[in-house]
C-alpha positions in Angstrom: 158.1 28.6 36.6 156.7 32.0 36.3 157.5 34.2 39.4 154.0 35.8 40.4 153.7 38.6 42.8 150.7 40.2 44.1 150.1 43.9 45.3 148.8 44.2 48.9 145.6 45.4 47.1 145.5 42.4 44.8 146.0 40.0 48.1 143.4 42.1 50.0 140.6 41.6 46.8 141.7 38.1 46.9 141.1 37.3 50.6 137.5 38.9 50.4 136.9 37.0 47.4 137.6 33.6 49.0 134.9 34.5 51.2 132.8 36.1 48.7 133.0 39.2 50.6 133.1 41.2 47.6 131.5 40.9 43.8 135.0 39.6 42.5 135.7 35.9 41.9 139.5 34.9 43.2 140.1 33.9 39.5 139.0 37.6 38.4 141.5 39.2 41.2 144.1 37.3 39.8 143.4 37.8 36.3 143.7 41.5 37.0 146.7 41.2 38.9 148.7 39.0 36.9 147.1 39.5 33.4 147.2 35.9 32.5 144.9 33.5 31.1 142.7 30.9 32.9 145.5 28.5 33.0 145.6 27.6 36.9 148.2 25.1 36.2 150.4 28.0 35.5 149.8 29.5 38.9 151.7 28.9 42.3 150.3 25.8 44.1 149.2 27.4 47.0 146.7 29.6 44.7 145.8 26.3 42.5 144.6 24.5 46.1 142.6 27.7 47.2 140.7 28.0 43.8 139.3 24.7 44.3 135.6 24.6 45.7 135.4 24.1 49.0 132.4 23.7 51.7 131.7 26.4 54.3 134.0 29.5 55.3 137.4 29.2 53.6 140.5 28.2 56.2 144.3 28.5 56.1 147.0 26.4 57.6 149.9 28.6 58.9 151.8 27.1 56.0 149.4 28.2 53.7 149.6 31.8 55.3 153.0 31.7 54.6 152.9 30.9 50.9 150.0 33.4 50.6 152.4 36.0 52.3 155.5 35.5 50.1 153.7 36.3 47.1 153.0 39.7 48.2 155.6 42.3 46.6 158.2 43.6 49.2 157.4 40.9 51.6 159.7 38.1 53.1 157.7 35.8 55.2 159.7 33.2 56.6 157.9 29.8 57.9 159.7 30.0 61.6 159.4 33.6 62.2 155.5 33.3 61.6 155.5 30.2 63.9 157.2 32.3 66.4 154.4 35.5 66.0 151.7 33.4 66.6 153.1 31.5 69.4 154.6 34.4 71.4 155.1 37.6 69.7 151.3 38.5 68.5 149.3 35.6 70.2 147.0 37.9 71.7 146.1 39.5 68.6 145.9 36.2 66.2 144.5 34.0 68.6 144.1 30.1 68.2 142.9 28.9 64.7 139.1 29.6 64.5 138.1 26.9 62.0 139.3 23.8 63.4 143.1 23.8 62.8 142.9 26.5 60.3 142.9 30.0 60.3 140.5 32.5 59.0 140.6 35.0 56.3 140.4 37.7 58.9 143.6 35.8 60.9 145.4 35.7 57.8 144.9 39.5 57.1 146.2 40.2 60.5 149.2 38.2 59.9 149.9 40.3 56.8 149.2 43.7 58.6 152.0 42.4 61.5 154.4 41.7 58.9 153.9 45.4 57.4 154.2 47.2 60.6 157.2 45.2 61.5 159.2 47.4 59.0 159.1 49.8 61.8 157.8 49.3 65.1 158.4 46.6 67.3 155.6 44.2 68.9 154.8 46.3 71.7 154.0 49.1 69.7 152.2 46.8 67.2 149.7 45.0 69.8 148.9 48.3 71.1 148.1 50.0 67.9 146.1 47.0 66.5 144.2 46.7 69.7 142.8 49.9 69.4 141.1 48.8 66.6 140.3 45.4 66.9 139.4 45.4 70.9 139.0 41.6 71.9 140.4 39.3 69.4 138.0 36.4 70.5 135.0 38.9 69.2 135.1 40.0 65.8 132.0 42.0 66.6 133.7 44.5 68.6 135.8 45.4 66.0 135.9 49.0 64.9 136.7 47.5 61.2 137.0 43.9 60.3 140.8 43.4 59.3 140.6 42.2 56.0 138.9 45.6 55.4 141.5 47.6 57.0 144.2 45.6 55.3 142.5 46.4 51.8 141.8 50.2 52.9 145.6 50.8 53.5 146.6 48.9 50.8 144.5 50.6 48.3 145.8 54.1 49.5 149.7 52.6 49.1 148.4 51.4 45.6 147.7 55.0 44.6 151.1 56.4 46.1 153.5 53.3 44.7 151.9 52.3 41.5 150.1 55.0 40.3 151.5 58.6 39.1 151.2 61.2 42.0 150.0 64.8 40.8 152.8 66.9 39.3 154.2 68.7 42.2 155.3 72.2 41.5 157.6 73.3 44.7 158.3 76.8 45.6 160.1 76.3 48.9 162.4 73.4 50.5 160.4 70.4 52.0 157.1 71.1 50.1 157.4 67.9 48.3 157.0 66.0 51.4 154.3 68.1 52.3 152.7 67.2 49.1 153.1 63.9 49.7 151.9 64.1 53.3 148.8 66.0 52.3 147.9 63.4 49.6 148.5 60.2 52.3 145.9 62.0 54.8 143.6 63.0 51.7 143.2 59.8 50.4 143.2 57.7 54.0 140.1 60.2 54.7 138.7 59.5 51.7 138.7 55.3 52.5 137.1 55.9 55.8 133.8 56.1 53.7 134.0 52.4 52.7 133.6 51.4 56.3 130.2 51.0 57.7 129.0 52.1 61.0 132.3 53.8 62.4 131.5 55.8 65.5 132.5 59.4 65.1 134.8 59.2 68.1 136.6 56.2 66.2 137.4 58.2 63.3 140.8 59.3 64.1 141.7 56.0 65.5 141.0 54.1 62.2 142.7 57.2 60.1 146.0 57.4 62.2 146.4 53.5 61.8 145.8 53.6 58.4 148.4 56.2 57.9 150.7 54.3 60.1 150.4 51.3 58.1 150.8 53.2 54.7 154.1 54.7 56.0 155.3 51.4 57.3 154.8 49.6 54.1 156.6 52.4 52.1 159.7 52.3 54.6 160.0 48.4 53.9 160.2 49.1 50.1 162.7 51.5 50.7 164.4 49.0 53.0 164.3 46.3 50.3 165.3 48.5 47.5 168.2 49.6 49.7 169.3 46.3 50.5 169.3 45.4 46.8 171.5 48.3 45.7 173.9 47.7 48.7 174.1 43.8 47.3 174.7 45.4 43.9 177.5 47.7 45.3 179.4 44.7 46.9 179.0 42.4 44.1 
């Protein structure tokens, strides 16, 4: 079977489409991501399963979240690792399954966010930074932003940086390229703030900083993956 990968933005769009939270159907998201026909039998089993009509809100078992997570580029999502996360390391962030024995779209997005942040942060730091945005995990109404919306926001910025050509950078001083990239990152993250509804003025910097941290950790994770590949090639 052909190997399929989703960018983080693709995955965020897919999660939102499963709950009809955007104007794109799940199959449209996948067609855009993979440039494939609507031959669903060619898609990974987890995708085929989630594309089947369901009644009510879409929910995921932990195994399904792991299967989805492993479709995301530069991601290693071992089952045993995620089980430890929900039982111990980020139990206070994820909470218990909220749809019977299944996790919600928001809980799945939270696990994907944790996976991204884990590239550079320890669990204590992850818990602290995400609590700034999500407050009481059992009450989605007190979130500054919804987990899936935050995932889409920083994934969209990363997509701009990693998958699209940056503007030509003419430098005149050492280090100016890094400065321009930093400026671009801040500009794109600030622009994404307008996609969130009802954020109070005093919370804007909190969301902005969490978005920037998230983009940088994803980029760091990419470099770690790339580095390991070259180490493996060098030693083989």
